C-alpha positions in Angstrom: -7.5 131.5 86.5 -5.7 133.9 84.2 -8.8 135.6 82.9 -11.3 137.7 84.7 -14.8 136.3 84.1 -16.9 137.8 86.9 -18.3 141.2 86.1 -21.0 142.6 88.4 -24.0 144.2 86.8 -25.3 146.6 89.4 -27.5 149.4 88.3 -27.1 151.9 91.2 -24.2 153.4 93.0 -24.5 151.4 96.2 -21.2 149.7 96.5 -22.0 147.7 99.6 -21.0 144.0 99.5 -24.5 142.6 99.4 -25.6 144.9 96.6 -22.5 144.1 94.6 -23.2 140.4 95.0 -26.7 141.0 93.7 -25.1 142.1 90.4 -24.0 138.5 89.9 -26.2 135.7 88.7 -27.3 133.1 91.3 -24.9 130.6 89.6 -22.0 133.0 90.0 -23.0 133.6 93.6 -22.9 129.8 94.2 -19.5 129.6 92.5 -18.2 132.2 95.0 -19.6 130.2 97.9 -17.8 127.1 96.6 -14.6 129.0 96.2 -14.9 130.0 99.9 -15.5 126.4 100.9 -19.0 127.4 102.1 -22.2 125.6 101.6 -25.2 127.7 100.5 -28.5 125.9 99.6 -29.2 126.1 95.9 -32.9 126.4 96.7 -32.5 129.8 98.3 -33.5 132.9 96.4 -30.7 135.1 94.9 -31.2 137.8 97.5 -30.9 135.4 100.4 -27.8 133.8 98.9 -26.3 137.3 98.5 -27.0 138.2 102.1 -25.5 134.9 103.4 -22.5 135.3 101.1 -21.9 138.9 102.3 -21.7 137.6 105.8 -19.3 134.8 104.9 -17.1 137.0 102.8 -16.9 139.7 105.5 -16.1 137.1 108.1 -13.3 135.6 106.0 -12.0 139.0 105.1 -11.6 139.6 108.9 -9.9 136.3 109.5 -8.5 134.0 106.8 -7.9 136.6 104.2 -7.2 139.7 106.3 -3.4 139.7 105.8 -3.7 139.1 102.1 -6.3 141.9 101.8 -4.2 144.3 103.8 -1.2 143.6 101.6 -3.1 143.9 98.3 -5.2 147.0 99.3 -2.0 148.5 100.8 -0.5 148.5 97.2 -3.3 150.8 95.8 -2.6 154.5 95.5 -5.2 155.4 98.2 -6.1 152.7 100.7 -9.3 154.6 101.6 -10.7 154.8 98.1 -13.1 152.1 97.1 -13.3 152.6 93.3 -10.5 152.6 90.7 -10.9 153.1 87.0 -8.9 150.8 84.8 -8.8 150.7 81.0 -8.2 147.0 80.6 -8.7 143.8 82.5 -5.1 142.7 81.8 -3.9 145.4 84.3 -5.8 143.7 87.2 -5.6 140.0 86.2 -3.5 139.4 89.3 -6.5 140.3 91.4 -8.6 137.5 89.9 -8.4 135.1 92.9 -9.9 137.9 95.1 -12.5 138.7 92.5 -13.5 135.1 92.2 -14.0 135.0 96.0 -16.1 138.1 96.1 -13.6 140.4 97.9 -13.2 142.7 94.9 -15.6 143.4 92.1 -15.3 144.6 88.5 -17.9 146.4 86.6 -17.8 147.5 82.9 -19.0 151.1 82.5 -18.5 153.5 79.6 -15.6 151.6 77.9 -13.7 151.3 81.2 -13.7 149.0 84.0 -14.4 150.0 87.6 -12.5 148.0 90.2 -14.7 148.2 93.3 -13.6 147.3 96.8 -16.6 147.1 99.0 -16.6 149.2 102.2 -16.9 146.1 104.3 -13.7 144.7 102.8 -11.8 148.0 103.4 -13.0 147.9 107.0 -12.0 144.3 107.4 -8.5 145.0 106.0 -8.2 148.0 108.4 -8.0 150.4 105.5 -11.3 152.2 105.8 -11.8 155.7 106.9 -15.5 156.4 107.8 -15.5 159.3 105.3 -15.6 158.3 101.6 -12.9 160.3 99.9 -13.9 163.2 97.6 -12.1 161.4 94.7 -14.3 158.4 95.2 -17.4 160.5 95.3 -16.2 162.3 92.1 -15.7 158.9 90.3 -19.1 157.7 91.4 -20.7 161.0 90.3 -19.0 161.0 86.9 -20.1 157.5 86.1 -23.7 158.3 87.3 -23.8 161.4 85.1 -22.2 159.7 82.1 -24.7 156.8 82.3 -27.7 159.2 82.5 -26.4 161.5 79.7 -25.6 158.5 77.5 -29.2 157.1 78.0 -30.7 160.4 77.3 -28.6 160.7 74.1 -29.7 157.3 72.9 -33.3 158.1 73.6 -33.1 161.5 71.8 -31.4 159.9 68.8 -34.0 157.2 68.6 -36.9 159.7 68.8 -35.6 162.8 67.0 -32.5 161.7 65.3 -30.4 164.5 66.9 -29.1 165.5 70.3 -28.8 169.1 71.6 -26.1 169.6 74.3 -27.8 172.8 75.2 -31.1 171.0 75.8 -29.5 168.3 77.9 -27.6 170.9 79.9 -30.9 172.7 80.7 -32.7 169.4 81.6 -29.8 168.1 83.7 -29.4 171.3 85.7 -33.1 171.5 86.3 -33.3 168.0 87.8 -30.0 167.4 89.5 -28.3 169.2 92.4 -24.9 168.6 90.9 -24.8 171.2 88.1 -22.9 170.4 84.9 -21.5 173.0 82.5 -22.3 172.8 78.8 -18.7 171.8 78.1 -19.1 168.9 80.6 -22.3 167.8 78.8 -20.5 168.0 75.4 -17.7 165.9 76.8 -20.1 163.3 78.1 -21.9 163.2 74.8 -18.7 162.6 72.9 -17.9 159.4 74.9 
């Protein structure tokens, strides 16, 4: 397993274990169950498989894999942070066994990869503080804003053939509590 092949495809910023598992196909979920030596009926719906898998993963994170997870998570810059941005998969290929087992997740967003450690895993490894760090909130918020601005940009280009940063600035600040400056909008548009 020298290549990371499991990328979750979640569409919201809920980084709970069950939601992250829902970002996988049912086939990928069943592969994770097999890698954990657990039997999950193939006839179950994807959501039921995800729920069962979340329980299995959390249990194994607290028992069989606890020391490994403590060691691995202890090597990260902040043990309370649940999201890290990496530019390439090569930099995290050593984590692939934990990714394949559903302890850590990777999502491709805006030409970067987000390495996501579910809160349940941080708790199981004894690394979780009940408060999500401000840095994690900032990363989540930045990806959320970037995704929305990027979609708006695509829609405006498709409809009008042009994009106005000033217009997007006004629309964003009218609809979202987190205000963005015109320069931040321009930066997001340039990505």
